[in-house]
C-alpha positions, 0 to 999 in steps of 0.5 A: 164828533171828537175822537177820544185821542183828540180830546186830550190834545184839544184840552191841552191846547185850550189850557195853553191858550188859557195860560196865554190869556192869563199872561197877557191879561194886563196888557190886553184888558179885553181878554178878561171876559174870555178868560172867565168864559174859557175857564168855565168851558174848560171845567165843563169839558173836563167834568163831562169827560170824567162823567163819561168815563164814570158812566162807561165803567158803570155800563161795563159793570152793568153788562157784566152783571147782566151776563152773570145773572143770565148765566146763573138763571140758565144754570138754574133752569137747566137744573130745574128741567133736569129735576123735572125730567128725572122725576116725571120720566122722559116720555111724560106729556107734562114735560112740555109745560116745563119747556122740555121736549118729551122723548117719543119714538117717531115712526118713519116717514112714508117716503123712507119706507117706500125707498127701503122696499124698492131695490135698485135691481131689475124688476 
C-alpha cells in the first residue's frame, strides 16, 4: 500500500528516471521499449490519482448531502409530530401510530407504595 505522502515522491523519482531514459536513449537503444512503457505507466498513475482525488471530493459531497437530507427530514418529522400532538392532544391513543408516546399518568409500583407505608421507627 502506498502512503499519500510517498506517492508524489515516487512519481518524482519515476519522472527523473524517465528523463534519464530519454537522455541516454541514443546511447542505449535497449531503453526504447522501457521509455514507452514507463511513459504509459506514469500517465496511468497520474490519471488514477486524479480520479481518486475526484472521487474523494464526490464522496465528501455525498456525505454532506446525506447529512443535510437527514437533518431536514428530522426537522420535518418533528414538525409533523408536534402538529399531530397539538391536534390530537397529548393523551390520545392514536399518537402511537405517529411514533409519539402518549402522555399517561402512571400509577406507582407496588414496591414504592409498600416502602412509603413503612416508617423506619420501632413497631
